[in-house]
C-alpha positions in Angstrom: -79.4 7.1 -5.4 -81.2 10.2 -5.9 -81.8 12.8 -3.0 -84.1 16.6 -3.2 -80.9 19.5 -2.5 -82.0 22.1 0.2 -79.9 25.1 -0.6 -78.8 26.7 3.2 -77.9 30.8 3.2 -76.1 31.6 6.5 -76.8 34.9 7.7 -73.7 36.2 10.5 -73.6 39.0 12.7 -70.1 40.0 14.0 -69.1 41.4 17.5 -65.5 42.2 18.7 -64.7 42.1 22.4 -61.4 42.9 24.0 -60.7 41.2 28.0 -57.4 42.3 29.9 -56.3 39.8 32.6 -53.9 41.9 34.9 -51.0 40.1 36.6 -51.3 36.9 34.5 -48.7 35.0 36.1 -50.3 35.0 39.6 -53.9 34.2 38.8 -53.2 31.8 35.9 -53.6 28.6 37.9 -57.3 29.9 39.0 -60.7 29.8 36.7 -61.5 33.2 36.1 -64.4 35.2 34.4 -65.5 38.1 32.5 -68.0 40.9 32.9 -70.5 40.7 30.5 -70.9 41.7 27.0 -73.9 42.1 24.8 -75.3 41.6 21.2 -78.2 41.2 18.9 -78.1 37.9 16.2 -78.7 39.1 12.8 -82.3 37.3 12.4 -84.7 37.9 15.5 -83.0 41.1 17.0 -83.3 39.3 20.2 -80.6 40.7 22.7 -78.1 38.1 24.0 -75.4 38.7 26.7 -72.3 36.6 26.9 -69.0 36.3 29.3 -65.9 34.5 28.8 -64.2 32.2 31.2 -60.2 31.0 31.7 -59.9 27.5 32.8 -56.0 26.4 33.2 -55.3 23.0 31.9 -52.2 21.3 31.4 -49.9 23.3 29.4 -52.4 25.5 28.3 -55.1 27.9 29.5 -58.9 27.0 28.3 -61.4 30.1 27.1 -64.8 29.2 26.9 -68.0 31.2 26.0 -70.6 31.3 28.2 -74.3 32.4 28.7 -76.5 32.5 31.6 -79.7 32.9 29.6 -82.3 30.4 29.7 -83.7 29.2 26.9 -81.1 30.3 24.6 -79.5 28.1 21.7 -77.7 30.1 19.2 -75.0 28.9 16.8 -72.0 31.0 17.3 -68.2 30.9 16.1 -65.6 32.7 18.3 -61.8 33.4 17.4 -59.0 34.9 19.6 -57.8 37.6 17.1 -53.8 38.4 18.5 -53.3 34.6 19.5 -52.3 31.2 16.7 -55.2 29.7 15.0 -55.4 26.1 16.2 -55.1 23.4 14.2 -58.6 23.3 11.9 -59.3 26.4 12.8 -62.3 28.1 15.1 -65.0 25.6 15.5 -68.7 26.5 15.3 -70.4 25.8 18.4 -74.1 25.8 20.1 -74.2 28.9 22.7 -76.5 28.2 25.7 -77.3 26.6 29.2 -76.2 24.6 30.4 -72.5 23.9 28.5 -70.2 26.2 28.3 -68.9 26.9 24.3 -65.2 25.8 24.3 -63.1 28.3 22.4 -59.4 27.6 22.2 -56.7 26.2 24.2 -53.9 29.3 24.7 -50.3 27.4 25.3 -48.7 28.7 28.3 -45.6 29.6 25.9 -47.9 31.7 23.5 -49.1 33.8 26.3 -46.0 34.3 28.1 -45.0 36.2 24.3 -47.8 38.1 24.5 -47.7 39.7 28.0 -47.7 42.9 28.0 -44.9 44.7 30.2 -47.0 45.1 33.4 -47.6 41.4 33.1 -51.6 42.0 31.6 -52.8 39.7 29.1 -54.8 40.9 26.5 -57.6 38.8 24.6 -59.4 40.4 21.5 -62.3 38.4 20.8 -64.7 38.1 17.6 -67.7 36.5 17.9 -70.1 35.9 14.7 -73.4 34.8 15.4 -74.6 32.0 12.6 -78.2 32.0 11.5 -78.6 29.5 8.9 -81.6 30.2 6.4 -82.8 27.3 4.5 -84.7 27.0 0.8 -86.3 23.9 -0.3 -85.6 23.5 -4.1 -87.4 20.2 -4.7 -86.9 21.0 -8.1 -82.5 20.4 -7.8 -81.4 16.7 -7.3 -77.9 15.2 -6.4 -76.2 11.7 -6.0 -74.7 11.6 -2.8 -70.8 11.6 -2.4 -68.7 8.4 -1.1 -68.0 8.6 2.4 -64.1 9.4 3.0 -62.5 6.1 4.3 -60.6 6.1 7.6 -57.0 6.9 7.5 -55.5 3.3 8.1 -51.6 4.6 8.6 -51.1 4.2 11.9 -52.4 0.6 11.5 -50.1 0.1 8.3 -47.1 0.8 10.2 -48.5 -1.1 13.0 -48.5 -4.2 10.6 -44.8 -3.5 9.4 -43.5 -4.1 12.8 -45.3 -7.2 13.5 -44.7 -8.8 10.2 -41.1 -7.6 10.0 -41.6 -7.2 6.2 -38.7 -4.9 4.1 -36.8 -4.7 7.7 -33.4 -3.3 7.1 -31.3 -3.3 10.7 -31.2 -6.0 13.9 -31.2 -3.7 16.9 -30.1 -6.0 20.3 -31.1 -5.2 23.7 -29.9 -7.7 26.5 -30.5 -11.0 25.4 -33.8 -10.1 23.1 -33.8 -9.1 19.5 -35.6 -6.6 17.2 -36.0 -6.0 13.3 -37.2 -2.3 12.2 -36.9 -0.2 9.5 -34.2 2.3 9.5 -35.8 5.1 7.4 -38.7 4.6 10.1 -36.6 5.6 13.5 -34.8 8.3 11.3 -38.2 9.8 10.4 -39.7 9.7 14.3 -36.0 10.3 16.4 -33.3 13.0 15.8 -31.1 10.9 18.2 -31.6 7.4 15.4 -31.2 10.1 12.4 -27.5 11.0 13.8 -26.5 7.3 14.2 -27.3 6.2 11.5 -26.4 9.5 8.9 -22.9 9.3 10.2 -20.2 6.6 9.2 -21.1 4.7 12.6 -20.4 0.8 12.7 -24.5 0.2 13.2 -24.8 2.1 9.7 -22.4 -0.3 8.2 -23.7 -3.1 9.4 -27.0 -2.8 9.8 -26.8 -3.8 13.3 -27.3 -1.8 16.7 -26.5 -2.9 20.2 -28.3 -0.9 23.2 -27.0 -1.7 26.8 -29.0 0.5 29.3 -32.7 0.2 28.4 -34.6 -3.0 29.3 -36.0 -5.0 26.2 -39.8 -4.9 27.3 -39.3 -1.5 27.9 -37.6 -1.3 24.2 -40.2 -3.2 22.9 -42.9 0.1 23.7 -40.5 2.5 22.5 -40.3 0.7 18.9 -44.1 0.6 19.5 -44.5 4.3 19.8 -42.4 5.1 17.0 -44.4 3.3 14.6 -47.7 4.0 16.0 -47.7 6.6 17.9 -49.1 4.2 21.1 -48.0 2.4 24.1 -49.0 -0.9 26.8 -48.5 -0.7 29.9 -47.8 2.8 30.5 -48.8 3.2 33.8 -46.2 0.4 34.8 -43.8 2.1 32.6 -43.7 5.6 33.2 -40.1 6.2 34.4 -38.4 3.9 32.2 -40.5 5.1 28.9 -39.7 8.5 29.9 -36.2 8.1 30.4 -36.0 6.1 26.8 -38.0 9.2 25.1 -35.4 11.5 26.6 -32.6 9.3 25.6 -34.3 9.0 21.8 -35.8 12.1 21.5 -39.3 11.5 21.5 -40.9 14.4 22.9 -44.7 13.3 22.5 -44.0 10.0 24.5 -42.3 12.0 26.8 -45.3 13.9 27.2 -47.2 11.5 27.9 -45.2 9.8 30.8 -45.0 12.8 32.4 -48.5 13.4 32.4 -48.6 9.8 33.9 -46.6 10.5 36.8 -47.8 13.8 37.8 -51.5 11.8 37.4 -49.9 9.3 40.2 -48.3 12.0 42.5 -48.4 11.8 46.3 -46.9 13.2 49.5 -44.7 9.8 49.7 -43.6 9.9 45.8 -43.2 13.6 45.5 -39.4 14.4 46.1 -38.9 11.0 43.8 -40.9 12.2 41.2 -38.6 15.5 41.0 -35.3 13.9 41.1 -36.3 12.0 38.3 -37.9 15.0 36.5 -34.4 17.1 37.0 -32.6 14.3 35.7 -34.4 13.8 32.4 -35.4 17.6 31.9 -39.0 17.0 32.0 -39.3 20.5 32.4 -43.3 20.1 33.0 -43.3 17.6 35.6 -40.5 19.4 37.1 -42.5 22.3 37.3 -45.9 20.7 38.6 -44.3 18.9 41.0 -42.4 21.6 42.6 -45.8 23.3 42.8 -47.3 20.4 44.5 -44.3 20.1 47.1 -44.8 23.9 48.1 -48.3 23.1 48.8 -47.9 19.7 50.7 -44.7 20.5 52.4 -46.0 19.4 56.1 -47.1 15.8 54.5 -43.4 14.8 53.0 -42.4 12.5 55.6 -38.4 12.5 54.1 -38.6 16.2 53.4 -35.6 17.1 55.7 -33.3 14.3 54.1 -33.9 15.7 51.1 -33.4 19.2 52.0 -30.3 18.6 53.2 -29.2 16.1 50.1 -30.7 18.3 47.3 -30.5 22.3 47.9 -30.6 23.4 44.6 -34.0 22.2 44.0 -34.9 22.9 47.3 -34.3 26.7 46.7 -36.5 26.5 43.7 -39.5 24.8 46.0 -39.1 27.6 48.6 -39.4 30.2 45.7 -42.4 29.0 44.9 -43.6 28.7 48.4 -42.9 32.4 48.3 -44.9 33.4 45.1 -47.7 32.2 47.3 -48.0 35.0 49.8 
């Protein structure tokens, strides 16, 4: 099959904007909007105005580009020049109401490294307006390329777990045994790698016994190691987080932290804080401390918790003081 080829030239015009957010740590959990900037596109010459918006998210702050002008639909691409580029680079989008254009996710760890000595955050933007100009060329023809198939890597690994083909390790958990592949465990977990790299009984006999994890929990740990997915996360978030901490499965640990914080209440907050502190779940601990600091009057076991956990209480009260 043949198709007519169309040649498109994209003309661009760049603008550079700087936005300074003073005392960022104090306002990092608030939605903030910059003042307006303006410029013209390369083709129409029509003047546009736009601004930037910072909105807090989990472990990061999201930056958006927005315009209040009616009837504007302008292709553009925006990057933040003084921050690491996101995976895949900056993606073009359409500026105009009713939707804001997502620009960048700034991880709090990167923001902390970029703060000035007075605590200000400086963002240097490069905005590129894109105007495609197409030229029809009916004499030029080409045959379409085949579509790229979807990746089957995760499905293939899941199949290996189910079929147990070429497994070389037996893991005993309680009364249940699991077959697995050493190479996959070593690649996914530094803890398993350390076990098998040293001259341990498990490495020599190709057998491993685990005594402090329930079989149903370890089954999901294995599923995650092979597929990056788990089943029953809402019901097993505590147990899976403990296992993720033990076997150094960072992504699974964050998945559990998100699940636990989404379900937090005044009745469960102190238990969640103790659990997060025990298993070094830093983000869950920080967010739970903030939740408690904002809801102390609703915590029914606060007197008992304060008596038994003075160090954690000190962290909560420090957060309370920061609100003033």
